[in-house]
Structures are given as structure tokens and as C-alpha cells.
C-alpha positions in Angstrom: 42.1 123.4 93.4 43.5 120.5 95.9 42.8 119.3 99.1 45.9 121.2 100.5 44.2 124.4 98.9 45.9 126.7 96.8 49.2 125.1 97.0 52.3 125.7 94.3 52.9 122.7 91.9 56.4 121.1 92.6 58.2 120.9 89.4 59.2 117.6 88.5 62.3 116.4 87.9 63.5 113.5 85.5 67.0 111.7 84.2 66.5 112.4 80.8 65.7 116.3 81.8 68.2 116.6 84.4 68.5 120.0 87.1 70.1 123.0 86.1 73.8 122.6 87.1 73.8 125.5 89.6 71.2 123.8 91.8 71.2 120.7 93.9 69.6 117.8 94.7 67.3 120.0 96.9 66.5 122.4 94.2 68.7 124.7 96.5 70.5 127.4 93.8 74.3 127.7 94.1 75.5 130.5 95.9 76.4 133.9 92.7 78.3 136.2 94.9 81.8 135.4 96.1 83.9 136.1 98.9 86.6 136.0 101.0 86.4 135.6 104.2 89.4 136.6 105.4 90.6 140.0 103.7 94.4 139.3 103.6 94.8 136.6 102.0 96.1 136.9 98.9 95.0 136.4 95.9 95.4 134.3 93.1 98.0 134.7 90.9 99.8 137.7 92.7 103.5 137.5 93.3 103.8 135.5 96.2 101.9 133.0 95.4 103.6 132.4 91.6 107.3 132.7 94.2 105.2 129.3 96.0 103.5 127.9 92.7 107.2 125.6 92.4 105.2 123.2 95.6 108.5 125.3 97.6 107.4 126.4 101.0 108.1 130.0 102.7 111.2 128.2 104.4 112.9 127.1 101.6 111.7 123.0 102.2 109.8 121.4 100.2 106.1 120.8 100.2 103.5 118.4 98.7 101.3 119.8 95.6 97.9 116.8 96.9 98.7 117.0 100.4 101.1 115.0 102.6 98.7 112.6 103.8 97.1 112.6 100.9 97.0 111.1 97.9 99.2 111.1 95.1 97.5 110.3 91.6 99.9 109.8 88.8 98.4 109.0 85.2 100.9 107.4 83.0 100.7 107.5 78.8 100.0 104.3 77.0 102.5 104.8 74.3 100.9 105.5 70.9 102.7 105.4 67.0 101.2 108.5 67.0 100.7 111.7 68.7 97.3 112.9 69.3 96.9 116.6 69.3 94.3 116.0 71.4 95.7 117.0 74.4 99.7 118.1 76.0 100.8 118.2 78.9 101.6 121.7 80.7 101.9 123.0 84.5 105.7 122.1 84.3 104.6 118.6 83.3 102.1 118.0 85.8 98.8 119.1 83.5 97.1 117.3 81.1 94.8 119.3 78.1 92.7 117.8 76.6 90.9 120.0 73.8 87.7 119.3 72.4 86.7 117.2 68.9 87.1 119.6 66.0 83.5 119.1 65.1 82.4 119.5 68.4 83.7 122.6 69.4 82.1 123.5 66.4 78.9 122.3 66.5 77.7 123.1 69.6 78.8 124.8 73.3 77.9 122.3 75.9 80.5 121.1 77.6 81.9 118.5 75.8 83.1 121.0 73.4 85.2 123.0 76.6 88.7 122.3 76.7 89.2 120.2 80.5 92.2 120.8 82.4 93.3 117.3 84.8 96.2 117.6 87.2 98.1 115.1 88.7 100.9 114.4 90.8 102.7 114.1 88.3 102.2 112.3 84.3 104.8 110.4 83.0 104.4 110.0 79.0 105.8 107.2 76.5 109.2 108.0 77.0 109.2 106.9 80.8 110.4 103.8 81.4 109.7 101.2 84.1 112.9 102.6 86.5 111.7 106.2 86.0 107.7 105.0 87.2 109.7 103.2 90.0 112.0 105.8 91.2 109.4 108.0 91.0 106.9 106.4 93.1 107.7 103.8 95.2 111.7 104.2 95.5 112.0 106.6 98.3 109.0 105.3 100.6 111.1 102.1 100.8 114.1 103.3 102.1 112.2 105.6 104.5 110.5 102.2 105.1 107.3 104.0 105.1 104.3 102.1 104.6 102.2 102.3 101.0 99.4 100.8 98.9 99.6 100.8 95.3 96.5 101.0 93.0 96.5 100.5 89.6 93.1 102.1 87.5 92.6 102.4 84.3 90.5 100.6 81.5 91.5 96.5 79.9 94.0 96.8 77.8 96.1 100.2 79.1 99.0 98.5 80.2 98.2 98.2 84.2 100.0 95.0 84.1 102.7 95.8 82.4 103.2 98.8 85.1 103.1 96.8 87.4 104.1 93.5 87.0 105.9 94.1 83.8 107.7 92.0 82.0 111.0 89.2 82.1 112.9 92.7 79.4 111.2 95.1 82.2 109.7 94.5 85.9 107.8 96.8 87.0 106.8 98.2 90.0 105.8 94.5 91.7 109.3 92.7 91.1 111.3 95.6 91.7 109.9 96.5 95.3 110.2 92.8 96.0 114.2 93.1 95.5 114.3 96.9 97.4 113.3 95.1 100.6 115.1 92.3 100.3 118.2 94.0 99.5 117.6 97.0 102.0 117.4 94.5 104.9 119.6 91.6 103.4 122.3 91.7 106.3 118.9 91.4 108.9 116.6 88.8 107.7 116.3 85.9 110.3 115.9 82.5 109.0 113.4 81.1 111.3 109.5 82.7 111.3 109.4 83.4 114.9 107.6 86.1 114.8 104.3 87.0 113.3 101.2 89.1 112.6 97.7 87.4 113.1 94.6 89.3 112.9 96.1 92.1 112.6 98.0 91.6 116.1 102.2 90.8 116.7 102.6 86.9 118.2 106.1 85.3 118.9 105.7 81.3 118.3 106.3 78.8 120.5 108.7 76.1 119.2 105.9 73.9 117.5 104.0 76.9 115.6 106.9 77.9 114.5 108.2 74.3 113.6 104.4 73.8 111.4 105.6 77.3 109.7 109.4 76.5 108.4 107.2 73.3 106.9 104.3 74.9 105.1 106.6 77.4 104.0 108.9 74.4 102.4 105.8 72.8 101.4 104.1 75.7 99.2 107.5 76.9 97.5 109.6 73.7 96.7 105.9 72.7 94.3 106.0 76.4 92.7 107.3 76.6 89.5 110.9 77.1 88.7 112.1 80.8 88.0 115.8 81.0 89.2 116.9 81.4 85.7 114.2 83.8 85.5 114.8 85.5 88.9 118.1 86.2 88.2 117.6 87.7 84.5 114.8 90.3 86.5 117.8 90.5 89.4 120.3 91.5 86.6 118.1 94.1 85.3 116.3 95.2 88.1 119.6 96.0 89.8 121.7 98.0 86.5 118.9 100.5 86.8 118.9 101.5 90.5 121.6 100.9 93.3 119.9 100.3 96.6 120.8 101.3 100.1 121.4 98.1 102.3 120.6 98.8 105.6 122.4 97.1 109.0 120.0 97.5 112.0 122.0 96.5 115.5 120.3 93.8 117.4 117.7 93.6 115.5 116.3 90.2 113.4 113.4 91.0 110.5 111.2 89.1 109.4 108.8 89.2 105.7 105.7 87.6 105.4 103.6 87.5 101.7 99.8 86.6 101.6 97.8 87.2 97.6 94.2 87.6 97.8 91.9 88.2 95.6 88.8 89.5 95.5 85.9 88.1 92.3 82.6 89.8 92.2 82.6 90.7 96.3 84.2 86.9 97.4 87.7 87.3 99.2 90.3 84.6 98.2 92.8 83.1 99.4 95.9 83.2 96.7 98.2 80.5 98.2 95.6 78.8 100.2 97.1 74.6 100.3 94.0 71.6 99.6 92.8 71.1 103.4 92.4 67.1 102.5 96.4 66.1 101.6 98.0 69.7 101.4 99.3 69.1 97.4 99.8 72.1 95.5 96.5 71.7 93.1 93.7 74.2 93.4 91.6 74.7 96.4 87.9 74.6 96.6 87.1 78.4 96.6 86.1 79.5 100.3 85.4 83.5 100.7 86.7 84.8 103.8 85.6 87.5 106.1 87.7 91.0 106.0 87.0 92.4 109.5 88.8 95.1 111.7 90.6 94.7 115.4 91.4 98.1 117.1 90.5 99.5 113.8 93.1 97.6 111.9 91.5 95.6 108.9 92.2 92.3 107.5 91.2 89.2 106.1 90.7 86.3 108.4 92.8 83.2 107.6 94.6 84.2 104.8 97.7 82.0 104.6 100.6 83.5 105.4 104.0 82.5 103.8 107.5 83.4 105.6 110.5 83.8 102.6 113.7 84.3 103.9 114.7 86.4 100.1 113.6 87.6 96.9 113.2 84.7 95.1 110.8 83.0 97.0 108.6 86.0 96.7 108.4 86.1 93.8 108.1 82.3 93.3 104.9 83.1 95.9 103.6 86.2 93.0 104.0 83.6 90.8 102.5 80.3 92.2 99.2 83.1 93.2 98.9 84.7 89.7 97.7 81.2 87.9 95.3 81.1 90.2 93.8 84.3 89.0 90.6 84.6 87.7 90.6 85.6 84.2 88.3 86.3 81.2 88.7 87.3 77.1 87.3 91.1 76.4 86.6 92.8 73.3 89.8 94.4 73.9 91.8 92.0 75.9 92.0 88.1 75.4 93.4 87.2 78.6 91.9 90.0 80.9 92.0 90.0 84.5 88.5 90.1 86.0 88.7 91.1 89.5 91.3 92.4 92.6 94.5 91.0 93.7 96.3 92.1 96.7 99.6 91.3 97.0 100.6 92.2 100.6 105.1 92.0 101.8 104.3 92.8 106.0 108.0 93.4 107.2 108.4 93.0 111.2 111.3 93.9 113.2 112.3 91.9 116.1 115.0 93.3 118.6 117.2 91.1 120.3 115.7 92.1 123.4 112.5 90.5 123.0 110.6 93.8 122.0 108.7 94.2 118.9 110.2 97.2 117.6 108.9 98.0 114.7 105.8 96.8 112.6 106.3 98.6 108.6 103.6 97.2 105.8 104.4 96.7 102.7 100.9 96.8 100.8 101.0 96.7 97.6 97.8 96.6 95.3 97.3 95.1 92.1 94.1 96.2 90.6 93.2 94.6 87.7 89.5 95.3 85.9 
């Protein structure tokens, strides 16, 4: 008997023999009986539920299956030589069904031997092109001038880089996004960087600061490799795939800024930073930047912003920054990025009366791992 009396001995759980799935981490059993809190709700599978299963509300308007404010998650399947029988796409192309291995289904009754269903906003199979991915995921957001973030996730060699960047014959999301933005605002792009987003606040630049930004932009762009021929090729391919609209805004000047940042081993580095000593294009000593917040808006303090006037300049900065990304070899990929890269496009609208009418952030998150 212990000094505390006849207390029941507490069960000790180990990592080897885990707790039973119906018991939570505090050893509280989940309820086995489930009841409806509201009696007049429709049961799933009724005619009303089936009638609305195509994401159309009762008033006829389309609704988002994930939720209007929720993240949209797409799955893209990489092309393979032999189609596997272990998975199939069902439910109007939104659900991936993964079958267990034949030996598992006959030898065990564990969870690994169960059929699994994964539902996404949409699924792209091996027949879907770069054009299809862009039109479904990105195009309409730029048309409506919505701020968005694109994040790719997957194992090394799964096709993240191809989907985001593509190649010279099949441009990915980022080159198409750049071309789309500059086509949209082509008639309203201001030739000088009069307005800038600094520490999450819009700042009007005086003549001295404006001249400084112009000189810096000219410096970094002239030192970037010449990609005029590559840009023309990409532009022709993109324009043949898409019919991007151009919107004319009355008395509005549009200024577009580009930033490029790398997150490596939990450190934040500026991929567009020039050497502080002689302002040349040589790779500078890597300085860790801080992520701070200002009035609820998160930004990277001291991050380089470059004013761009066309898609060629933005593509130059993208390729220049990618040359500085940390790469290493893996068992799957001989030249795999070891970091997360964030390519940021800030679109600022400036009214002729001196009033900032709108600030839009087009943020593209390039995620490699």
C-alpha cells in the first residue's frame, strides 16, 4: 500500500504501444452515441442534399466547396509511364481514392489495409497542361484583382518547380502570373516609382528618394543576364495560351514593385540585395532579416524592393534571385533547392488627386523542400 492509500494504479502509455484510437490524450473516451442538435436538419444523402451536391446553392449561385474564405487545395498528379491501379479519381474529379496493396488487404486488418479517400478543391491529372492549372487556380484572381498566395508542397522531384516556373517551352504559374499582371495594367503603369510600400505602409517618395530608386533599379537590371530572346519566347507561348484582358483605369497610376526572399534553416535572406561596399551584383554576405508586424501587417524589415515597368524586368529579377537560392543534391534530385523562396509582387494604385485608392498584394510563395 502506498502512502496515499488504496489509489488505483494509473495506466502508463508508451510510444510503442499507443492509446486506443477512441481515447484522447487525457484518457477521456470519445462519446459513442451521436445525436443531432437540431431536429429539422436534412440528413446527408437526401434529395435536397444531392440536389446541392454540385456546389450550387438554393438560389442558383455557385459556392466554394472549401468555403469562401478558406484555402483552396489542388492536387496535381505527375505523368507516369504505367498508370497505377492503386488509385483512382472519383466524385466529379475532386476525390482521390487510394487502394491498399493487395498483400496488405489479405494479411492484415489494420488501417494501412483500408481504402482511403482524399478530397481536394480539384485534381489535375497527367493530361492537364500548365495552361489548365493556371486558368483554374490563378487567372480569375488576377482578373478580379484579389490578393493571393500560391504554395506548392510535395516531395523532392514531385514537380513543384515545373508547376511554378516551368521551362522555356512550358512556362509555369509564375511567368504566366507576371505576364498577366502587366497586361492587365499596361495602360496605367507609371514610368517612375512615385509611391512605395515601406514597412507595410504606403509612402509617397520625394524627388531625392525617387531618383535613388530609379538608379538602384537601373543598376540591378543592367547587371542581370540578358534574357530578351527567352522572354519573347515565353511571351509568345503565354499569349497563345491565354487571352489576358487589359483594364483602363481613369486618373489612376499603377506602380509595381518586386521582392525576392529566401528562408533557409529558419533564417531569412534577401535574394535581391546588392553588395553594400561597392553596390555591385556580386553575391553579398548573407544577412539575416527579421520578420516583424506593423498594425497587424507582417513584413520583412529591410527587404529590397525593385521598381519594374514591364514583364521583362520582373522576369530578370526572378531569374537573378533564383541563381542565389541554396541548392544541394539529394538521393532523388542532383540539384534540389533546400529552402523556401518567396517571390513578391506588390501592385500599388495611385489616384491623380493624390489619394491612394487601393493597394493590392500579389504574393507568390515558391516552396521547395
